N, C-alpha and C positions, 0 to 999 in steps of 0.2 A: 504492499498499501502507499502511495505516495503524499507527501504533505507539501506544503508549500509554506513557508515562513516570513515573516516581514521583521526586521531588526531595525528597532530603531535606537541611535545616539544622539536624544534631547538636548537639542545647544538655545538660545536666544537669539545668537545670530546664523549659525548654520547647524541644522539638525541633519544628522547623518544615517542614511537608511542602508538597507542590503537586503534582497529578497536572494531566498535560495528553496530549492526542492528535494527535501529528503526523501531519497530511493533506498531504500533497504538501508544499507551502510556506507551510501556513497550520495554524498550530498551533493548537488550540483548548481553553480549560479546562474542565478536569472537575471539581476541587474544590480545598481547601486549606484549612489550619487550625493546631491546634497538637497538640503531644499534652504534656500538661502533668503534672509529675512528683509537685509538691509539697512538702512537708518532710522525707521519709523518709529512713533509711539511705541510700547507697549503691546497695546490694544491689535494693534496694524500687523505687528511681527508673530502674534500671538493665532491672529486670524489666516496668517499665511500659510504658519504648523499645520493647523487645523486644516488647511483648505487642500495642503500639497500631501499631505495624509492619507485623506480622504481619497485625493486622485488618484495616488497610488494605490489605495486597498481597490477601488474599484475596477482602474487598470488588470492590474495581478491576480487578485480574486486570494489571497492567500486564506489559510484554514486557520492561521491562529497569529499575533503578535507578541514579539520579545521588545524589552523595554530597559534600557541598563537604567537602576535605579540611581536616585538624585546623590553623590559625594557630599558628605559637606566640608565647604570650603573655612579658610580664613577667614575670607570674604563672604559677610553673612548675605550684603546686599545678590552677591554673584550665586550663591547656595537658591536663595526665591526665585531668581531669574529661572536657572536650568528650573527648579521643580516647576515654575508656572509653563514652562517650553515643553517640558513632559507630561506635564496636565495635559494641553491642549492635543498631542499625538495618542495618547491613553483615550482620552474621550471621542476623540476618531474614530479609533479601532472599537471601541465598545458602543458607539451608535450605529457603525455596520454589524454590531454583531458577533463580531471577533471574540475569542477568550483570548484576555491579555497577561502574558505571565512577565515577573520583573527579577532583574538580576544584576547581584551586584558586579560593582567594574573587575573586584578579585575573584569574582565566579567566574565571570568572563574570560578572563585573562588566565584563569588556571586550566580553564575547560579548552581554550582554543592554543594555548603555548605553554600551557604545561607548567607555569609558576604566574602566581598571584601578583605577582608587582612588575611585570613584564610593560617596556614602555610602549610607546606607540610604533616604533619601527617594526619591535620585533612580532606585534599584532600583524601590522602589515605586511610580514615576510610569512608569518603561518597563514592568514586567512589568502594569500596568493598562492602557497601551496598545497592548500588545502583543497582548494576550488579549481586547480591547473589555471590560474591567470596567467596570459602572458605578461602583463605588468602590475606593480604597484596599484592597487586603488588608491586611492585620494585619502587622507587619515580619517577623517569626520566618516567616508562611505566604509572605509575597512571594517573603523567599531560598529557601525549597522550589522554590516556581515560579521563579525565576530558576535554579537549579540544573539542574530539569527544563528549562526553555527551552535553556540551556545544552547539553544532552546534544542536544537535538534540531539545533540548527544546526551544533556541532561534528562531530556524525554526518553530519549530510548533506554538510557539506564534504568529510568523510574519505569517505565512501561516494563523492563523486563525484572523488575523484583516487584510488580502491582501494587504500586502507592502513590499516589500523589507528591505532587512538586509546586515548587513556587505558588505566590500568590496569584489566584485569577480572579478578575472581575467580569463581570458579566456572564528640478528636478530632472539630475540629469548625470550624464556618464556612462559610460558602458565597458568593459572589457571582453576581447575575447578569450574563451576558455583554450588551454593548448590541445591541440591532437593528440 
């Protein structure tokens, strides 16, 4: 059985996304990119994220959504903005009936790189290798793909164990797969 997952790396300026199809043990790249919000006011940025995620869901018809949880920053205002961007993406998924799963940055890095403190370059490298891409995806897109892959790997293990996982609620750039 095949499942399509959209992974979201939320941000108030750039929200990365990645879409993968899990066929058994083989994750396959479908698409990735960034939703760019520009320099508008907060309400305009959140609407762009909501509309962008909604359009991606309508286009690719994923079965579920994986979203990176907000990490606590020393800058409280940055943490709040990130949380608001994240909420816009989650509401878009929930409004279209998707099951939404949340993963910490450490869980995502651990599942994709094997090391919870991996840096962005290591995540990009492993996403490229796992999905057999010809080039490195842009950093935010790689994080969205890593989030989707984390869900693929986590849900596979969870299904094998017969237990529930994670918290459940309810545009641009392409790379070619290597032959």
